[in-house]
C-alpha positions in Angstrom: -27.9 13.6 1.3 -24.2 13.4 1.1 -21.7 14.2 -1.7 -21.5 12.9 -5.3 -18.3 11.1 -5.9 -16.6 12.0 -9.2 -13.1 10.6 -8.7 -11.7 7.7 -6.8 -7.9 7.2 -6.1 -6.6 3.7 -6.2 -3.0 3.0 -5.2 -0.9 -0.1 -4.9 -0.5 -1.3 -1.4 3.0 -1.4 -0.4 5.0 -3.5 2.2 5.8 -1.1 5.1 9.2 -1.6 6.6 8.9 1.3 9.0 7.0 4.5 9.6 8.5 8.0 10.0 6.8 11.4 10.3 7.3 14.4 8.0 5.6 17.8 7.8 6.4 21.2 6.4 5.0 24.2 8.4 5.1 27.9 8.0 6.8 29.2 11.1 6.3 32.9 11.8 9.0 32.9 14.4 11.6 31.6 11.8 9.9 33.7 9.2 9.6 30.9 6.7 9.0 27.2 6.1 10.3 24.5 8.6 10.6 20.8 7.9 9.6 18.8 11.0 10.4 15.2 11.3 10.9 12.2 13.4 12.4 8.7 12.5 9.5 7.3 14.7 6.2 7.9 13.0 3.7 6.6 15.6 2.4 9.1 18.3 5.5 11.1 18.1 4.3 13.7 20.5 3.5 11.3 23.4 6.1 8.5 22.7 9.1 10.1 21.1 9.2 13.8 21.6 13.0 13.8 22.0 13.3 12.4 18.4 11.4 15.4 16.8 13.8 17.8 14.9 13.2 20.9 13.0 15.1 22.2 9.9 14.5 25.7 8.7 14.3 26.4 4.9 15.5 29.8 3.6 12.5 31.0 1.6 14.9 32.8 -0.8 17.2 29.8 -1.4 14.5 27.2 -1.3 14.8 23.5 -0.4 18.2 22.4 -1.7 19.1 18.6 -2.4 21.8 18.9 0.3 19.0 19.9 2.8 16.5 17.3 1.6 19.3 14.6 1.8 20.1 15.7 5.4 16.4 15.4 6.3 16.1 12.0 4.8 19.2 10.9 6.6 17.8 12.3 9.9 14.7 10.2 9.3 17.1 7.2 9.1 16.7 6.3 5.4 19.8 4.9 3.7 21.0 4.1 0.4 18.6 4.3 -2.5 15.7 4.8 0.1 17.4 8.0 1.2 17.5 9.3 -2.3 13.8 8.4 -2.9 13.0 10.0 0.4 14.7 13.3 -0.5 12.8 13.3 -3.7 9.5 12.9 -2.0 10.5 15.6 0.5 11.4 18.0 -2.5 8.0 17.3 -4.1 6.1 18.0 -0.9 8.0 21.3 -0.5 6.9 22.2 -4.2 3.3 21.3 -3.3 3.6 23.4 0.0 4.6 26.3 -2.2 2.2 25.8 -5.1 -0.9 25.8 -2.9 0.5 28.5 -0.4 0.0 26.1 2.5 0.6 26.8 6.0 1.2 23.1 6.8 1.5 19.9 4.7 2.2 16.5 6.3 2.8 12.9 5.4 1.9 10.7 8.3 3.2 8.1 8.0 6.1 8.7 5.8 6.9 5.1 5.2 10.0 3.1 4.0 
């Protein structure tokens, strides 16, 4: 029979300049959240495994602006786009904590 739809999200389509990959995962070996990213967002495990990076986040300190700016730079965002990407990374981290997630992901994380 299916599900009754009660909400529909409509978003403005944007021109995509390039795709990157971003996730936050709870890593038991590091005893906290880890940002995982790649400046190439398509089939990263198969096509670009050497470009995948990890940035641990101290759970007590949280995600600092310095760290979110570093991650956005590692994703090859520049100028105003770097600032905007850092803001989105911080919002994703806030969501990760708020819902007590083990993983959240934006794929593709676009510019």
